[in-house]
C-alpha positions in Angstrom: 4.2 13.2 -4.0 5.1 11.4 -1.0 3.7 8.0 0.4 0.3 9.9 1.8 -0.5 12.0 -0.8 0.0 8.8 -3.0 -3.0 7.3 -1.0 -5.3 10.9 -1.0 -4.2 10.0 -4.9 -5.7 6.6 -4.9 -8.5 6.8 -3.0 -9.7 10.1 -5.2 -8.8 7.7 -8.4 -11.3 5.1 -6.7 -13.9 8.3 -5.9 -13.8 9.1 -9.6 -14.4 5.5 -10.6 -17.6 5.4 -8.1 -18.9 8.4 -9.9 -18.5 10.4 -6.7 -17.5 14.0 -8.4 -17.6 16.1 -5.5 -15.9 13.9 -2.6 -13.0 12.7 -5.5 -12.6 16.7 -6.5 -12.1 17.9 -2.6 -9.4 15.5 -2.4 -7.4 16.6 -5.4 -8.1 20.5 -4.6 -5.8 19.4 -1.5 -3.7 17.5 -3.6 -3.1 20.3 -6.0 -2.6 23.0 -3.3 0.0 20.7 -1.6 2.3 19.1 -4.8 0.6 20.4 -7.9 1.1 18.3 -11.3 -0.1 17.7 -14.4 -2.4 14.2 -13.8 -4.3 15.9 -10.8 -5.1 19.5 -12.6 -6.3 16.7 -15.1 -8.6 14.3 -12.8 -9.6 17.3 -10.9 -11.3 19.5 -14.0 -12.7 16.3 -15.2 -14.1 15.9 -11.6 -15.3 19.6 -11.4 -16.8 19.4 -14.7 -18.6 16.1 -14.3 -20.3 17.8 -10.7 -21.5 20.5 -12.9 -18.9 22.6 -11.2 -18.2 24.5 -14.6 -16.7 28.0 -13.7 -14.3 26.0 -10.3 -13.5 24.0 -13.2 -12.5 26.5 -15.8 -10.4 28.4 -13.1 -8.4 25.1 -12.8 -8.0 24.5 -16.2 -7.1 28.1 -16.9 -4.4 28.0 -14.9 -2.7 25.2 -17.4 -4.4 24.7 -20.0 -1.5 22.8 -22.1 -2.4 19.5 -19.8 -5.6 19.3 -22.3 -3.9 19.1 -25.5 -2.0 15.6 -25.2 -5.4 13.6 -26.9 -8.7 14.4 -28.2 -10.6 13.3 -25.1 -9.1 15.6 -22.9 -9.3 18.2 -25.8 -13.4 17.4 -26.0 -13.1 18.5 -22.6 -11.6 21.4 -22.7 -13.5 22.7 -25.1 -17.2 21.7 -23.4 -15.8 23.2 -20.0 -15.5 26.8 -22.2 -18.5 26.4 -24.3 -20.3 25.7 -20.6 -18.5 29.1 -18.9 -20.1 30.9 -22.7 -15.9 31.3 -23.6 -17.2 30.9 -27.3 -13.9 33.3 -29.0 -11.5 31.7 -26.8 -12.4 28.1 -27.3 -12.5 28.8 -31.3 -8.8 29.9 -30.3 -7.9 27.1 -28.0 -9.7 24.8 -31.3 -6.9 27.0 -33.5 -4.0 25.5 -32.0 -4.6 22.1 -32.1 -4.1 19.3 -34.4 -6.1 19.7 -37.9 -7.8 16.4 -37.5 -9.5 17.7 -34.3 -10.3 21.0 -35.7 -13.7 20.5 -37.9 -15.7 18.4 -35.2 -14.5 20.7 -32.4 -15.7 24.1 -34.1 -18.6 22.3 -34.9 -19.7 21.7 -31.4 -18.9 25.7 -31.1 -21.4 26.7 -33.9 -23.6 24.1 -32.1 -23.6 26.0 -28.8 -23.2 29.0 -30.4 -27.1 28.7 -31.7 -27.9 27.5 -28.8 -27.0 30.1 -26.9 -28.1 32.5 -29.7 -31.9 31.4 -29.1 -31.8 30.4 -25.5 -31.1 33.9 -24.5 -32.7 35.7 -27.3 -35.1 37.3 -25.3 -32.8 38.8 -23.1 -30.3 40.3 -25.8 -33.5 42.1 -27.3 -34.7 43.2 -24.2 -30.8 44.6 -23.1 -30.5 46.3 -26.7 -34.0 48.0 -26.5 -32.4 49.4 -22.7 -28.7 50.2 -24.6 -30.7 52.3 -27.4 -33.1 54.3 -24.8 -29.8 55.3 -22.5 -29.6 58.9 -24.8 -33.5 59.3 -23.8 -32.7 59.9 -20.3 -30.7 61.9 -18.6 -27.4 60.6 -16.7 -26.2 64.3 -15.1 
């Protein structure tokens, strides 16, 4: 990064410290488009996650998932992001590539999230399943 980009990065870092997630994310998005690097990606995904912009955070995460395997805090952020985007299978695959010491806790997190989604969307699932069963009752031609 050049001097101006470094200044912008420091400003974004200060905004993160002040819990101004969207303002920090805006600066980091500009930086990542001009001078992409792992640290900016990590901070951007964190800022978007904290701002509850899960789909945008997921888009940046999926471009460089290896940025998030260096420490347990980043790994947990990545798994929680995948769960917020209902990517349960991807979360389990991601966890499978991690050190065994981290896997049990993260797999429990996935199982809990799956159970909560099952409870929350049970009515929706049953309604769609009934609609699917009755597709044969109508003429499609």
